[in-house]
N, C-alpha and C positions, 0 to 999 in steps of 0.2 A: 707282158701286158698286152691284152687283146685290143681290138679296134674300139671296143666300148670303154676302155680305160678302167676295167674292173679287175680285181685280183682276189681270188679265193685264198683265204689265209686263216691260220690258227693264231692263238695268243703268242706262241713261241715265234711264229714267222714274222710278226710285225715288230719284234724287238730289234733295235739297231745292232750292227755287228759289234762283238766284244772289242774293247780297245786294249791295246797292250800297255798303255799308260794313261793315267788320268790327266787330262790337259789342265793347264793353269787357267784361271778365269780370264776371259777375253777382255781386252781393253781396246778402245778405238785405235790405239797406236799399233796393235798387233792383229789385224783382221785375218780371218781364216777363210772368208768367202771368196770365190773366184772373182766376184765383182769388186772386191775390196771393201765391201760393206758388211757390217755384222748382220746376222740373220736372227730375227725375233720370231719365235713360234708362239701362237696362241692356241691353248687347249680349251675347247668350248663345248661342254656337255649340253646335250639337247634332249629334252623329254617332253613331248606333246606341246611344242611351242610354235605350231603352224601360224598362229595369229600374229606373232611378233618377230619371227626369225628373220624375215626379209627386212623389216625396219631396223633390227639390230645390225644386220650385215651392212646396210647402207650407211648407218651412223659410224660403224667401225671403219669401213673403208674410207669414209670422209676424213676421219681422224688420222688414219695411217697416211693419207695423201699429204699431210703436213710434214712428214718426215721422209723426204726423198733420199736422205743419206743412209737409210736403213732398208734392208730386205725383210719381207714378212712371209710367214707360213701360217695358214689358218687350218687347224685340225678340229673339225667338228666331229663329235662323237654322238651318234644317234643311239640313245639308250633304250632301244626297243619301243620307240614312239608308236602309239596306236592311231595317231591322226595322220595328216598329210605332211608332217615335218620332213620325212625322208625325201619325198618328191621335190619339195622346195630346195633342199640341200643339193640334190642332184642337179637341178637347174642352175643353182648358183655355181656349182663346180664346173659346169660346161662353159661358163663365161668368165671364170677366174682361175687361172692355172695355179694360183697360190693356195687353193683350197684342196684339202683332202678330207673325205668323209669316211669315218670308221662306223660301220653299221653292225651293231650287236645282234646276235641271234635272238635275244630276248632282253627284257629289262633286268639289269644287274645292279642298278642303284647309282646314285650320283658319285659317291666316292670311288667306285670301281670305274666309272666312266672317266673320271679324272686320271686314274691310274693308266688306263689304256691310252689316253691322249699323251701322257708323259712317256709311255713306252715307244710311241711312234714319232714324237716331236724331235726334230733334229737341230733346232736353233741354238745359237750361242747363249741365248737366254730364253726362258719359257714363261709365259704369262698364263695363269689359270683364271678364268672368269666365267660367270654365268651369262646366258643369252637373253635374259628377260629385261635388259636395260636398267636394272636396278644398280648394276655396276657400270658407271659411265665409261664408255670407251676412251674418252679423252683423258681420263685419270690414268689409264694404263700407260700413256706416254710419260707421265710423271714418274711411274715406277721405272721406266727405262732410263730416265735421267738419273735417278738415284743409283741404278745399277752401273751406269757409266761413270759415276763418281766413286765407285769402289765397293758398293754393297753387293753381297752375294745372294742375299735373300731380302726382298722388299715386301713387307706386309702392307696391305691397304686397310687402314683402320677407319671404322665408321665414326665420323664426328656426330652426325645426325642421321636419322632414318625415317622414312615416310611409311610407318606401319601403324597398326592399331595400338592403343595404350597397353592392352594385354600382351601383345607380341613384344613391344619394347621392354616391358617390365620383366617378362619371363626370360627374354634373351639376356638382359643385363644381369639378372640373378644367376642365370646358368653360367655365363662366362666367369663370374666371380667365384661361384662355388667350385667350378672346374679348376680354376687357378689355385684355389685354396687346397683342393684335394690332390691335384696332380703332382707328380714328382719332377716335372719339368716346367719351365717358365713359358706358359702359353700366353701370347699377347691378348690383352683384353679387346673385346669388340671387333674382332677380326674373323672373317669367314674364310672362304677358300680363294678369294681374290688376292693374288700375290704374284710376284715375279721371283723366279729362281734361276741362278746361273747354271751354265752347262755342267759344271763340275758337280753342283748340288743335285741336278737332275740325274746324273749318272749314278750318284750314291743312292738317291731315293729309289731307283729301280731295284735295288737290292732288298728293299722292304716289301715282302710279299704276303703279309698276314691278311686274312680274309676279312675280319672285322676291322675295317680301316677307318682311321680318323686322320685324314691327310694333314690337316692344319696342325695337329699335335705332333705328327711325325716330323714335319718340316721344322717346327719350333725346337724339337729335341735334338736336331742335328748339329746345332752350333753354327759355325761359319759367321761371317760378318753380316749382321742383320740391321735393317732400317725400317722405318715406318713412313707412310704417306697418308695423311688424314684427308678424308673426303666426305661429302654429303651424299648419302645414299638416296637415289630417286625412287619413285613409285614404280611398281611393275607396269610395263607397257600394256600388256594384254594377258588374258587368261588368269588362272588361279595359281596360288603357290604350290610348288611340288614338294613342300615340306610341311604337311599338316602336323597336328599335335602328336599323332602316333609316331610319325617318322622322326620328328624332333626329339621325342623321348628316347627312341632307339639310338639316335646319334649321340644323345647325352650319355646314355649307358655305355656306348662304345668308347666315348671319350674318357669317361671315368675309369672303366675297367682296363683300357689300353695303357694308361699311364699312372695308375694308382692301385695300391692294395688297401686303401683306406676302408672300403666296405668290409673286407675280411677282418681288419683290426677292430672295426666297430662291433662285429659279432662277438669278439673276445670281451670287449668292454661291456657290451650288453649282458653277456653271460655273467660277468663279475657283478654287475648291478643286481641282476636277478638273484644271484647267490646271497648277496648282502641283505636284500629285502627278505629272502626266505629265512635267513638266520635271525633277523629281527622279529619276524613273525613267530618263529619257534620259541625264541626267548620270551616274547610277550605271552604266548599260550602257556608256557611252563610257569612264568611268574604269576599269572592269574590263577593257575591251578594250585600253586603252593601257598601264595599269600592271600588270595581272595577266593577260597573254594566255594563261597556262597554265591559268587557271580559266575554264571555260565557263559562261556565264550560262544558267540553265535557261529555255528559251523557251516550251515548249508550255503548261505550267501557268500561268505568268505571263500569257501571251497570252490564255488563256481567261478568267482572272480579270478582266483589263482589259476585254476585249470585253463580258463580262456586266455588269460594273460600269457601263461607259459606256452599254450598251443600256438597263439599268434606269434610269439617270439621265435618258436622253433620253425614255423612255416616261413617266416621272414628270413631266418638264417639259412634255411635250405634253399630258398630262392636266390639268395646272393651266391651261395656256393654253386648252385646249378648254373648261374650265369658264367662263372669262371670255368666250370667243367665243360659247359657247352662250347666255349671258345676253344678249349683244348681239343675237343672232339672234332670241331670244324677244321682246325689246323692239321690234325692227324689224318684226315681223309685225303689231303693232298690234291684236291681237285683244282682245275684251272680257275683262275679268278674270273675269267670271262671267256665267251666264245664269239668270234667275229664271223659274220656272214660274208662280208666283202669290204674292201677298201676301194673307194671311188675317187678318181681324180689324182692330181699331183703330176708334176712334170720334171721333178728333180732327177738328176742323172743317176743317183744312187737308189732310185725306186726299183 
C-alpha cells in the first residue's frame, strides 16, 4: 500500500484468502477478533448519492457509537457514480480508518455492487444496506441482536414504507407473484437490507452468476433465518436509483433465476391454442355438413386467428430468448465487475 492508501486491484485480487475449513458461526462467547470483540462489516452500495452520503454516514456512525462492545468495518462500493460521490467517500475514508471504498471502473449495477462488497468484507457478520437513509441505520443494530441470539441470516422486513401509492401497490404485487412463482421461499416485503453470518457470506461468494438476484440467492441457501420488522423512511435526497425499467429487469431476473414457470406457461398456452383451434375446426366442419346454407365468415376470423397465433409465438420466443440470453451471458465467463482502486482501510490483512 502506498502513501496515498490506494491499491490497484482486479476482482480476483480483492477476494479474501481461501479458507481450509468453513468456520462455525461466531458467538459472543467465542470471539475471533484480536480486540476480543466481534467485527461487523457493512456493505454499502453507492450510486450518485452525493447529496445524502455524508448525512447517511453521520447517522450510521452515531448509531454504531452506541455499541462499543463491537468493532465495525464500513465497505462503501462506488458503483460508477457520475457525480461527486467518490470525492465525498475519499474524504470520509481519510478521517475514519474503518472505511474502505471500492471504486468500480464503471457502473455495474446494484446487485453486482453488493457482490463486490461481500467479496471484500471480512466481518464475523455482514450487513447489506442502501445509503439513501430509507433503511434506518439504527435498525441494523437490531439485526445484530438477532444474529447474536443465534440467527445466521436476518432479513429486515418492511412493515410500512413511505412511497407513492403506485410504488407500494406494484412492490406488494411483485413480491407475492415472485413468491408464488419461485421454487424457493423468498420472504415477503424484504429488499437487500439484511445481515448474514460469516459462514453464510463464505458460501454466498461461491454463487457467481451474472444475472444476480441476491435476496433470492440468500433466501435459497437455508441456514437459520429470522426477520426484523421496521418502518421504511423516505429517501433523504436525490431520486430513486430503481426506476420502473430497472425494477422490471430486477423482477425478470428474480423470476428467471428461481423459477421455470414462464417456460411451463408456454406449454400450457400452446395447449390452450391447440384446443381452441380444434374447436374452431369442428365448428367449421359442423356448419359445412349440417348447415351448408350458412356461410362461415372467413376473412375476419382468419385475421383474428393469425394475429392471435403470431402474438402467442412472439411472446413464447421472448420468454425463450430471456433464458437463452442468461445462458449466453454465463457462457462468456467475463468478470462480474472491474475495480479501479480500493481506498482506505487499516486492517493488518490488507
